DODO-625110 format. One record per residue: residue number from 0; residue in three letters; z, y, x of N, C-alpha, C, O in turn. Coordinates in Angstrom, 2 decimals, always signed. Layout:
// DODO-625110
NUM | ALA | Z | Y | X | Z | Y | X | Z | Y | X | Z | Y | X .
...
END
This chain:
// DODO-625110
0 | MET | -13.34 | +10.17 | +9.88 | -13.85 | +11.33 | +10.57 | -15.32 | +11.52 | +10.22 | -16.05 | +10.56 | +9.98 .
1 | ASN | -15.72 | +12.75 | +10.21 | -17.13 | +13.00 | +9.95 | -17.91 | +13.00 | +11.27 | -17.34 | +12.74 | +12.33 .
2 | ILE | -19.19 | +13.29 | +11.20 | -20.06 | +13.23 | +12.37 | -19.58 | +14.18 | +13.47 | -19.77 | +13.90 | +14.66 .
3 | LEU | -18.98 | +15.31 | +13.09 | -18.53 | +16.29 | +14.06 | -17.18 | +15.93 | +14.67 | -16.68 | +16.67 | +15.52 .
4 | GLY | -16.58 | +14.82 | +14.26 | -15.30 | +14.39 | +14.80 | -14.10 | +15.04 | +14.13 | -12.97 | +14.88 | +14.60 .
5 | GLU | -14.31 | +15.77 | +13.04 | -13.22 | +16.40 | +12.32 | -12.70 | +15.45 | +11.26 | -13.45 | +14.67 | +10.68 .
6 | MET | -11.37 | +15.52 | +11.02 | -10.79 | +14.68 | +9.98 | -11.21 | +15.18 | +8.61 | -11.29 | +16.39 | +8.37 .
7 | GLU | -11.46 | +14.24 | +7.73 | -11.78 | +14.61 | +6.35 | -10.49 | +14.98 | +5.63 | -9.41 | +14.48 | +5.95 .
8 | VAL | -10.61 | +15.86 | +4.66 | -9.46 | +16.33 | +3.90 | -9.68 | +16.00 | +2.43 | -10.78 | +16.13 | +1.90 .
9 | LEU | -8.62 | +15.56 | +1.78 | -8.63 | +15.29 | +0.34 | -7.44 | +16.05 | -0.23 | -6.29 | +15.66 | -0.01 .
10 | GLY | -7.70 | +17.11 | -0.96 | -6.61 | +17.96 | -1.44 | -5.85 | +18.52 | -0.25 | -6.44 | +19.15 | +0.63 .
11 | ASN | -4.55 | +18.30 | -0.22 | -3.70 | +18.76 | +0.88 | -3.45 | +17.68 | +1.92 | -2.45 | +17.73 | +2.63 .
12 | TYR | -4.35 | +16.70 | +2.01 | -4.09 | +15.54 | +2.88 | -5.26 | +15.26 | +3.81 | -6.42 | +15.28 | +3.40 .
13 | TRP | -4.94 | +15.00 | +5.07 | -5.94 | +14.52 | +6.02 | -6.10 | +13.03 | +5.83 | -5.11 | +12.33 | +5.64 .
14 | LEU | -7.30 | +12.54 | +5.87 | -7.58 | +11.10 | +5.81 | -7.72 | +10.64 | +7.26 | -8.76 | +10.85 | +7.88 .
15 | ARG | -6.69 | +10.01 | +7.79 | -6.66 | +9.64 | +9.20 | -7.51 | +8.41 | +9.50 | -8.29 | +8.40 | +10.46 .
16 | ARG | -7.36 | +7.36 | +8.68 | -8.17 | +6.15 | +8.88 | -8.15 | +5.30 | +7.63 | -7.22 | +5.37 | +6.82 .
17 | ILE | -9.19 | +4.49 | +7.48 | -9.28 | +3.57 | +6.34 | -8.46 | +2.32 | +6.67 | -8.63 | +1.72 | +7.73 .
18 | LEU | -7.59 | +1.95 | +5.75 | -6.79 | +0.72 | +5.90 | -7.47 | -0.47 | +5.25 | -7.44 | -1.58 | +5.78 .
19 | ALA | -8.10 | -0.23 | +4.09 | -8.73 | -1.34 | +3.35 | -9.71 | -0.79 | +2.33 | -9.56 | +0.32 | +1.82 .
20 | ARG | -10.72 | -1.61 | +2.06 | -11.64 | -1.37 | +0.95 | -11.60 | -2.61 | +0.08 | -11.90 | -3.71 | +0.53 .
21 | ILE | -11.22 | -2.41 | -1.18 | -11.10 | -3.52 | -2.12 | -11.81 | -3.10 | -3.39 | -11.30 | -2.28 | -4.16 .
22 | GLY | -12.99 | -3.64 | -3.62 | -13.78 | -3.23 | -4.77 | -14.09 | -1.75 | -4.66 | -14.64 | -1.30 | -3.65 .
23 | THR | -13.73 | -0.97 | -5.70 | -13.98 | +0.47 | -5.70 | -12.82 | +1.25 | -5.10 | -12.88 | +2.48 | -5.04 .
24 | LEU | -11.78 | +0.56 | -4.66 | -10.60 | +1.21 | -4.09 | -10.74 | +1.32 | -2.57 | -11.12 | +0.36 | -1.90 .
25 | THR | -10.44 | +2.50 | -2.04 | -10.35 | +2.69 | -0.60 | -8.96 | +3.22 | -0.30 | -8.54 | +4.23 | -0.87 .
26 | ALA | -8.25 | +2.54 | +0.59 | -6.90 | +2.93 | +0.98 | -6.96 | +3.59 | +2.35 | -7.55 | +3.06 | +3.29 .
27 | TYR | -6.33 | +4.75 | +2.45 | -6.33 | +5.52 | +3.69 | -4.90 | +5.73 | +4.18 | -3.97 | +5.91 | +3.39 .
28 | GLU | -4.74 | +5.69 | +5.48 | -3.55 | +6.26 | +6.09 | -3.83 | +7.75 | +6.15 | -4.85 | +8.17 | +6.69 .
29 | GLY | -2.94 | +8.55 | +5.59 | -3.16 | +9.98 | +5.54 | -1.98 | +10.75 | +6.08 | -0.97 | +10.19 | +6.48 .
30 | GLN | -2.14 | +12.06 | +6.07 | -1.07 | +12.94 | +6.53 | -1.09 | +14.20 | +5.67 | -2.14 | +14.78 | +5.43 .
31 | ASP | +0.09 | +14.60 | +5.21 | +0.23 | +15.82 | +4.42 | +0.00 | +17.01 | +5.35 | +0.69 | +17.15 | +6.36 .
32 | THR | -0.96 | +17.87 | +5.02 | -1.28 | +19.02 | +5.88 | -0.18 | +20.07 | +5.86 | -0.12 | +20.91 | +6.75 .
33 | ARG | +0.68 | +20.03 | +4.84 | +1.74 | +21.03 | +4.72 | +2.99 | +20.63 | +5.49 | +3.65 | +21.48 | +6.10 .
34 | THR | +3.32 | +19.33 | +5.47 | +4.58 | +18.87 | +6.07 | +4.39 | +18.03 | +7.33 | +5.31 | +17.87 | +8.12 .
35 | GLY | +3.18 | +17.49 | +7.50 | +2.94 | +16.59 | +8.62 | +3.38 | +15.16 | +8.36 | +3.21 | +14.29 | +9.22 .
36 | MET | +3.95 | +14.90 | +7.18 | +4.45 | +13.56 | +6.85 | +3.30 | +12.59 | +6.57 | +2.27 | +12.98 | +6.02 .
37 | PRO | +3.49 | +11.32 | +6.97 | +2.45 | +10.33 | +6.67 | +2.45 | +9.98 | +5.18 | +3.49 | +10.03 | +4.52 .
38 | VAL | +1.29 | +9.61 | +4.66 | +1.14 | +9.20 | +3.27 | +0.12 | +8.08 | +3.19 | -0.70 | +7.90 | +4.09 .
39 | LEU | +0.17 | +7.34 | +2.10 | -0.85 | +6.34 | +1.77 | -1.67 | +6.93 | +0.63 | -1.12 | +7.31 | -0.40 .
40 | ILE | -2.97 | +7.01 | +0.82 | -3.85 | +7.57 | -0.20 | -4.74 | +6.46 | -0.74 | -5.41 | +5.76 | +0.02 .
41 | LEU | -4.73 | +6.31 | -2.06 | -5.56 | +5.31 | -2.72 | -6.63 | +6.04 | -3.51 | -6.37 | +6.59 | -4.58 .
42 | LYS | -7.84 | +6.05 | -2.97 | -8.96 | +6.72 | -3.64 | -9.68 | +5.68 | -4.49 | -10.00 | +4.59 | -4.02 .
43 | GLY | -9.93 | +6.04 | -5.74 | -10.54 | +5.09 | -6.66 | -9.48 | +4.28 | -7.40 | -9.79 | +3.25 | -8.00 .
44 | ALA | -8.23 | +4.74 | -7.35 | -7.13 | +4.04 | -8.01 | -7.29 | +4.14 | -9.52 | -7.46 | +5.23 | -10.07 .
45 | GLU | -7.23 | +3.00 | -10.19 | -7.29 | +2.96 | -11.64 | -6.13 | +2.13 | -12.13 | -5.72 | +1.17 | -11.47 .
46 | GLY | -5.60 | +2.48 | -13.27 | -4.46 | +1.78 | -13.80 | -3.32 | +2.75 | -13.99 | -3.52 | +3.97 | -13.97 .
47 | LYS | -2.13 | +2.22 | -14.17 | -0.96 | +3.05 | -14.41 | -0.01 | +2.93 | -13.23 | +0.43 | +1.82 | -12.91 .
48 | PRO | +0.32 | +4.04 | -12.57 | +1.29 | +3.96 | -11.47 | +2.64 | +3.47 | -11.97 | +3.09 | +3.87 | -13.05 .
49 | LEU | +3.28 | +2.62 | -11.21 | +4.59 | +2.08 | -11.57 | +5.64 | +2.59 | -10.60 | +5.32 | +2.97 | -9.47 .
50 | GLU | +6.87 | +2.60 | -11.02 | +8.00 | +3.01 | -10.19 | +8.93 | +1.83 | -10.02 | +8.93 | +0.91 | -10.84 .
51 | GLY | +9.70 | +1.84 | -8.97 | +10.73 | +0.81 | -8.84 | +10.99 | +0.41 | -7.41 | +10.27 | +0.79 | -6.49 .
52 | GLU | +12.03 | -0.36 | -7.25 | +12.46 | -0.88 | -5.95 | +11.33 | -1.69 | -5.31 | +10.71 | -2.52 | -5.97 .
53 | GLY | +11.09 | -1.43 | -4.05 | +10.08 | -2.19 | -3.31 | +8.67 | -1.68 | -3.49 | +7.72 | -2.26 | -2.95 .
54 | LEU | +8.50 | -0.59 | -4.25 | +7.18 | +0.01 | -4.46 | +7.16 | +1.38 | -3.78 | +8.15 | +2.11 | -3.83 .
55 | LEU | +6.05 | +1.71 | -3.16 | +5.93 | +3.04 | -2.56 | +5.95 | +4.09 | -3.66 | +5.25 | +3.95 | -4.67 .
56 | ALA | +6.74 | +5.12 | -3.47 | +6.88 | +6.17 | -4.49 | +5.59 | +6.98 | -4.61 | +4.96 | +7.32 | -3.61 .
57 | LEU | +5.22 | +7.27 | -5.83 | +4.07 | +8.13 | -6.11 | +4.48 | +9.57 | -5.85 | +5.44 | +10.07 | -6.45 .
58 | LEU | +3.77 | +10.24 | -4.95 | +4.05 | +11.64 | -4.64 | +3.21 | +12.58 | -5.49 | +3.67 | +13.63 | -5.92 .
59 | GLU | +1.96 | +12.18 | -5.71 | +1.03 | +13.08 | -6.41 | -0.19 | +12.29 | -6.86 | -0.62 | +11.34 | -6.20 .
60 | THR | -0.74 | +12.70 | -7.99 | -2.05 | +12.19 | -8.38 | -3.05 | +13.33 | -8.20 | -2.73 | +14.49 | -8.44 .
61 | LEU | -4.24 | +12.97 | -7.77 | -5.32 | +13.93 | -7.59 | -6.45 | +13.52 | -8.54 | -7.42 | +12.91 | -8.11 .
62 | PRO | -6.32 | +13.85 | -9.84 | -7.28 | +13.38 | -10.83 | -8.72 | +13.77 | -10.52 | -9.64 | +12.99 | -10.75 .
63 | GLU | -8.92 | +14.97 | -10.00 | -10.27 | +15.42 | -9.69 | -10.89 | +14.60 | -8.57 | -12.12 | +14.53 | -8.45 .
64 | GLU | -10.05 | +13.98 | -7.74 | -10.52 | +13.14 | -6.63 | -10.44 | +11.65 | -6.97 | -10.93 | +10.80 | -6.22 .
65 | GLY | -9.80 | +11.33 | -8.12 | -9.59 | +9.92 | -8.47 | -8.70 | +9.23 | -7.47 | -8.97 | +8.10 | -7.06 .
66 | ALA | -7.61 | +9.91 | -7.06 | -6.76 | +9.36 | -6.00 | -5.29 | +9.48 | -6.35 | -4.87 | +10.36 | -7.11 .
67 | TRP | -4.51 | +8.58 | -5.76 | -3.06 | +8.63 | -5.81 | -2.58 | +8.84 | -4.39 | -3.17 | +8.32 | -3.44 .
68 | VAL | -1.50 | +9.60 | -4.23 | -0.86 | +9.80 | -2.94 | +0.52 | +9.17 | -3.03 | +1.33 | +9.54 | -3.87 .
69 | LEU | +0.78 | +8.21 | -2.14 | +2.05 | +7.49 | -2.13 | +2.84 | +7.81 | -0.88 | +2.28 | +8.10 | +0.18 .
70 | GLU | +4.15 | +7.74 | -1.02 | +5.05 | +7.94 | +0.12 | +4.80 | +6.87 | +1.18 | +4.51 | +5.72 | +0.85 .
71 | TRP | +4.92 | +7.25 | +2.44 | +4.82 | +6.32 | +3.57 | +6.14 | +6.45 | +4.32 | +6.35 | +7.44 | +5.01 .
72 | PRO | +7.04 | +5.46 | +4.20 | +8.34 | +5.58 | +4.88 | +8.16 | +5.77 | +6.39 | +7.35 | +5.10 | +7.03 .
73 | LEU | +8.93 | +6.70 | +6.95 | +8.84 | +6.98 | +8.38 | +9.10 | +5.71 | +9.19 | +10.07 | +4.99 | +8.95 .
74 | GLY | +8.24 | +5.45 | +10.13 | +8.39 | +4.29 | +11.01 | +7.80 | +3.01 | +10.46 | +7.72 | +2.01 | +11.18 .
75 | ALA | +7.37 | +3.02 | +9.19 | +6.79 | +1.81 | +8.60 | +5.35 | +1.66 | +9.08 | +4.67 | +2.64 | +9.38 .
76 | VAL | +4.90 | +0.41 | +9.13 | +3.51 | +0.10 | +9.52 | +2.94 | -0.90 | +8.54 | +3.69 | -1.63 | +7.89 .
77 | PRO | +1.62 | -0.95 | +8.41 | +1.02 | -1.96 | +7.54 | +1.34 | -3.37 | +8.03 | +1.28 | -3.64 | +9.23 .
78 | MET | +1.68 | -4.25 | +7.12 | +2.01 | -5.64 | +7.45 | +0.90 | -6.32 | +8.24 | +1.16 | -7.23 | +9.02 .
79 | VAL | -0.34 | -5.88 | +8.05 | -1.48 | -6.48 | +8.74 | -1.29 | -6.45 | +10.26 | -1.87 | -7.27 | +10.97 .
80 | GLN | -0.50 | -5.51 | +10.76 | -0.26 | -5.44 | +12.21 | +0.56 | -6.62 | +12.71 | +0.60 | -6.89 | +13.92 .
81 | TYR | +1.22 | -7.33 | +11.81 | +2.05 | -8.48 | +12.18 | +1.40 | -9.83 | +11.89 | +2.02 | -10.87 | +12.10 .
82 | LEU | +0.16 | -9.82 | +11.41 | -0.49 | -11.09 | +11.08 | -0.52 | -12.00 | +12.31 | -1.03 | -11.62 | +13.36 .
83 | GLY | +0.02 | -13.18 | +12.16 | +0.03 | -14.16 | +13.23 | +1.10 | -13.97 | +14.28 | +1.25 | -14.82 | +15.16 .
84 | VAL | +1.87 | -12.88 | +14.22 | +2.87 | -12.64 | +15.26 | +4.27 | -12.30 | +14.72 | +5.18 | -12.07 | +15.52 .
85 | ALA | +4.46 | -12.28 | +13.43 | +5.77 | -11.95 | +12.86 | +6.76 | -13.06 | +13.16 | +6.43 | -14.24 | +13.05 .
86 | ASP | +7.99 | -12.68 | +13.54 | +8.99 | -13.71 | +13.79 | +9.44 | -14.30 | +12.45 | +9.47 | -13.60 | +11.44 .
87 | PRO | +9.80 | -15.59 | +12.44 | +10.10 | -16.30 | +11.19 | +11.21 | -15.65 | +10.35 | +11.11 | -15.63 | +9.13 .
88 | GLU | +12.24 | -15.14 | +10.99 | +13.34 | -14.54 | +10.23 | +12.88 | -13.30 | +9.48 | +13.19 | -13.12 | +8.30 .
89 | ARG | +12.16 | -12.45 | +10.17 | +11.66 | -11.22 | +9.53 | +10.67 | -11.58 | +8.42 | +10.70 | -11.00 | +7.33 .
90 | LEU | +9.80 | -12.55 | +8.69 | +8.82 | -12.98 | +7.70 | +9.52 | -13.49 | +6.43 | +9.09 | -13.19 | +5.32 .
91 | ALA | +10.59 | -14.26 | +6.61 | +11.33 | -14.78 | +5.46 | +11.88 | -13.63 | +4.60 | +11.83 | -13.70 | +3.37 .
92 | HIS | +12.40 | -12.59 | +5.24 | +12.91 | -11.44 | +4.49 | +11.79 | -10.74 | +3.74 | +11.95 | -10.36 | +2.58 .
93 | TRP | +10.64 | -10.56 | +4.40 | +9.52 | -9.88 | +3.76 | +9.02 | -10.68 | +2.55 | +8.79 | -10.11 | +1.49 .
94 | VAL | +8.86 | -11.99 | +2.72 | +8.35 | -12.83 | +1.63 | +9.34 | -12.81 | +0.46 | +8.94 | -12.72 | -0.70 .
95 | GLU | +10.63 | -12.91 | +0.77 | +11.65 | -12.88 | -0.29 | +11.62 | -11.53 | -1.02 | +11.68 | -11.49 | -2.25 .
96 | ALA | +11.54 | -10.43 | -0.28 | +11.51 | -9.11 | -0.91 | +10.26 | -8.93 | -1.76 | +10.34 | -8.42 | -2.88 .
97 | LEU | +9.11 | -9.35 | -1.25 | +7.88 | -9.25 | -2.03 | +7.93 | -10.13 | -3.27 | +7.45 | -9.73 | -4.33 .
98 | ALA | +8.51 | -11.32 | -3.15 | +8.63 | -12.22 | -4.30 | +9.47 | -11.56 | -5.40 | +9.14 | -11.67 | -6.58 .
99 | ARG | +10.56 | -10.88 | -5.01 | +11.40 | -10.19 | -6.01 | +10.60 | -9.10 | -6.72 | +10.67 | -8.97 | -7.94 .
100 | VAL | +9.85 | -8.30 | -5.96 | +9.05 | -7.22 | -6.55 | +7.99 | -7.81 | -7.49 | +7.81 | -7.34 | -8.61 .
101 | LEU | +7.29 | -8.84 | -7.03 | +6.23 | -9.45 | -7.84 | +6.80 | -10.11 | -9.09 | +6.17 | -10.06 | -10.15 .
102 | TRP | +7.97 | -10.72 | -8.99 | +8.61 | -11.34 | -10.16 | +8.95 | -10.26 | -11.18 | +8.71 | -10.42 | -12.38 .
103 | ARG | +9.53 | -9.14 | -10.70 | +9.90 | -8.06 | -11.61 | +8.66 | -7.47 | -12.28 | +8.66 | -7.21 | -13.48 .
104 | LEU | +7.60 | -7.25 | -11.50 | +6.36 | -6.72 | -12.08 | +5.77 | -7.70 | -13.11 | +5.28 | -7.29 | -14.16 .
105 | GLY | +5.84 | -8.99 | -12.79 | +5.36 | -10.01 | -13.73 | +6.10 | -9.96 | -15.05 | +5.50 | -10.13 | -16.12 .
106 | ARG | +7.41 | -9.72 | -14.99 | +8.20 | -9.60 | -16.23 | +7.80 | -8.37 | -17.03 | +7.99 | -8.33 | -18.24 .
107 | GLU | +7.23 | -7.36 | -16.34 | +6.76 | -6.16 | -17.02 | +5.30 | -6.30 | -17.46 | +4.71 | -5.35 | -17.99 .
108 | GLY | +4.72 | -7.50 | -17.24 | +3.35 | -7.75 | -17.66 | +2.29 | -7.31 | -16.66 | +1.12 | -7.20 | -17.02 .
109 | VAL | +2.69 | -7.06 | -15.42 | +1.76 | -6.60 | -14.39 | +1.62 | -7.69 | -13.33 | +2.60 | -8.08 | -12.71 .
110 | GLU | +0.40 | -8.16 | -13.13 | +0.15 | -9.14 | -12.08 | -0.58 | -8.45 | -10.94 | -1.69 | -7.96 | -11.11 .
111 | VAL | +0.07 | -8.42 | -9.77 | -0.48 | -7.76 | -8.59 | -0.61 | -8.80 | -7.48 | +0.32 | -9.57 | -7.23 .
112 | ALA | -1.75 | -8.81 | -6.83 | -1.99 | -9.70 | -5.69 | -2.01 | -8.82 | -4.43 | -3.07 | -8.31 | -4.06 .
113 | PRO | -0.86 | -8.65 | -3.77 | -0.80 | -7.73 | -2.63 | -1.62 | -8.21 | -1.44 | -1.81 | -9.41 | -1.24 .
114 | VAL | -2.11 | -7.26 | -0.67 | -2.84 | -7.54 | +0.57 | -2.04 | -6.94 | +1.72 | -1.36 | -5.93 | +1.53 .
115 | PRO | -2.11 | -7.53 | +2.92 | -1.27 | -7.05 | +4.02 | -1.55 | -5.61 | +4.45 | -0.68 | -4.96 | +5.02 .
116 | GLU | -2.75 | -5.11 | +4.18 | -3.07 | -3.73 | +4.52 | -2.30 | -2.73 | +3.68 | -2.09 | -1.59 | +4.10 .
117 | LEU | -1.86 | -3.15 | +2.46 | -1.17 | -2.26 | +1.55 | +0.30 | -2.60 | +1.38 | +0.96 | -2.09 | +0.47 .
118 | CYS | +0.83 | -3.44 | +2.25 | +2.25 | -3.72 | +2.30 | +2.77 | -3.08 | +3.58 | +2.35 | -3.44 | +4.68 .
119 | LEU | +3.70 | -2.14 | +3.44 | +4.26 | -1.49 | +4.61 | +5.60 | -2.13 | +4.94 | +6.38 | -2.46 | +4.05 .
120 | VAL | +5.86 | -2.30 | +6.24 | +7.09 | -2.95 | +6.68 | +7.76 | -2.11 | +7.76 | +7.12 | -1.40 | +8.53 .
121 | LYS | +9.08 | -2.23 | +7.79 | +9.90 | -1.59 | +8.82 | +11.16 | -2.42 | +8.93 | +11.94 | -2.52 | +7.98 .
122 | GLY | +11.37 | -3.02 | +10.09 | +12.52 | -3.91 | +10.24 | +12.40 | -5.06 | +9.25 | +11.41 | -5.78 | +9.26 .
123 | LYS | +13.40 | -5.22 | +8.40 | +13.37 | -6.28 | +7.39 | +12.95 | -5.75 | +6.02 | +12.91 | -6.50 | +5.05 .
124 | ARG | +12.63 | -4.46 | +5.93 | +12.22 | -3.85 | +4.66 | +10.73 | -3.99 | +4.46 | +9.96 | -4.04 | +5.42 .
125 | VAL | +10.33 | -4.05 | +3.20 | +8.91 | -4.12 | +2.85 | +8.69 | -3.31 | +1.57 | +9.52 | -3.32 | +0.67 .
126 | TRP | +7.55 | -2.63 | +1.53 | +7.16 | -1.84 | +0.36 | +5.75 | -2.23 | -0.03 | +4.89 | -2.42 | +0.83 .
127 | LEU | +5.53 | -2.34 | -1.30 | +4.21 | -2.67 | -1.82 | +3.50 | -1.39 | -2.23 | +4.04 | -0.58 | -2.99 .
128 | GLY | +2.29 | -1.21 | -1.72 | +1.46 | -0.10 | -2.13 | +0.44 | -0.61 | -3.13 | +0.12 | -1.80 | -3.14 .
129 | GLY | -0.05 | +0.24 | -3.95 | -1.05 | -0.19 | -4.92 | -0.52 | -0.10 | -6.32 | -1.19 | +0.45 | -7.19 .
130 | ARG | +0.65 | -0.63 | -6.58 | +1.38 | -0.41 | -7.80 | +0.55 | -0.44 | -9.06 | +0.40 | +0.59 | -9.73 .
131 | ALA | +0.02 | -1.54 | -9.38 | -0.75 | -1.75 | -10.62 | -2.15 | -1.18 | -10.54 | -2.75 | -0.88 | -11.57 .
132 | VAL | -2.66 | -1.03 | -9.35 | -4.05 | -0.65 | -9.18 | -4.90 | -1.83 | -9.66 | -4.68 | -2.96 | -9.23 .
133 | GLU | -5.84 | -1.57 | -10.54 | -6.64 | -2.65 | -11.12 | -7.36 | -3.48 | -10.07 | -7.56 | -4.68 | -10.26 .
134 | ALA | -7.75 | -2.87 | -8.96 | -8.46 | -3.61 | -7.90 | -7.57 | -4.66 | -7.25 | -8.08 | -5.58 | -6.60 .
135 | LEU | -6.25 | -4.54 | -7.41 | -5.31 | -5.50 | -6.81 | -4.76 | -6.49 | -7.82 | -3.84 | -7.24 | -7.50 .
136 | SER | -5.30 | -6.50 | -9.03 | -4.79 | -7.45 | -10.00 | -5.22 | -8.85 | -9.60 | -6.30 | -9.05 | -9.04 .
137 | GLY | -4.37 | -9.81 | -9.88 | -4.65 | -11.19 | -9.51 | -3.39 | -12.02 | -9.60 | -2.36 | -11.55 | -10.09 .
138 | VAL | -3.48 | -13.24 | -9.13 | -2.35 | -14.17 | -9.20 | -1.39 | -13.87 | -8.05 | -1.72 | -14.11 | -6.89 .
139 | PRO | -0.20 | -13.34 | -8.35 | +0.72 | -12.92 | -7.30 | +1.20 | -14.07 | -6.42 | +1.38 | -13.90 | -5.21 .
140 | GLU | +1.40 | -15.24 | -7.02 | +1.91 | -16.38 | -6.23 | +0.92 | -16.78 | -5.14 | +1.32 | -17.05 | -4.01 .
141 | LYS | -0.35 | -16.83 | -5.47 | -1.38 | -17.18 | -4.48 | -1.42 | -16.14 | -3.37 | -1.55 | -16.49 | -2.19 .
142 | ALA | -1.32 | -14.86 | -3.73 | -1.35 | -13.80 | -2.73 | -0.13 | -13.87 | -1.82 | -0.24 | -13.66 | -0.61 .
143 | LEU | +1.03 | -14.17 | -2.40 | +2.25 | -14.28 | -1.60 | +2.17 | -15.43 | -0.62 | +2.57 | -15.29 | +0.53 .
144 | VAL | +1.65 | -16.57 | -1.05 | +1.48 | -17.72 | -0.16 | +0.50 | -17.37 | +0.95 | +0.72 | -17.73 | +2.11 .
145 | ALA | -0.59 | -16.68 | +0.62 | -1.57 | -16.31 | +1.64 | -0.96 | -15.34 | +2.66 | -1.23 | -15.46 | +3.85 .
146 | LEU | -0.13 | -14.39 | +2.20 | +0.53 | -13.48 | +3.10 | +1.47 | -14.23 | +4.05 | +1.47 | -13.98 | +5.25 .
147 | ALA | +2.25 | -15.14 | +3.50 | +3.21 | -15.91 | +4.31 | +2.48 | -16.75 | +5.36 | +2.92 | -16.83 | +6.51 .
148 | ARG | +1.39 | -17.38 | +4.98 | +0.61 | -18.20 | +5.93 | +0.02 | -17.36 | +7.05 | -0.01 | -17.78 | +8.21 .
149 | ALA | -0.45 | -16.15 | +6.70 | -1.07 | -15.28 | +7.71 | -0.02 | -14.81 | +8.70 | -0.35 | -14.06 | +9.63 .
END
């Protein structure tokens, strides 16, 4: 929000709140002004967007803004909301699902170190946001262990 209390707009999207700042990347929870649907906006995203199971779908790139707009599944929340309180069964499903996504990305030559602010969860499902964003490159195994411990 700006000083006047109005939401900032990026293209056709309201920037509702900042989820994370990682290097030059800022991740926002956003909302499509046309449909009202929630979105994940990655401003300062560099790299090549990837597609696939367990990854948030790319809806739009905003080259003039240096941003990517990703799908936000209805009812999903950032994993960070469950830090320290996730039940073991659900956590096991999330870690297993993330491990499969990270293994597949590794086979494609992409190493991503996910952070809980950019992993969306709903029930036993999990989606990784960021999708080859250079700011999230790193050792996936270490990131997965850190997520599980948290």
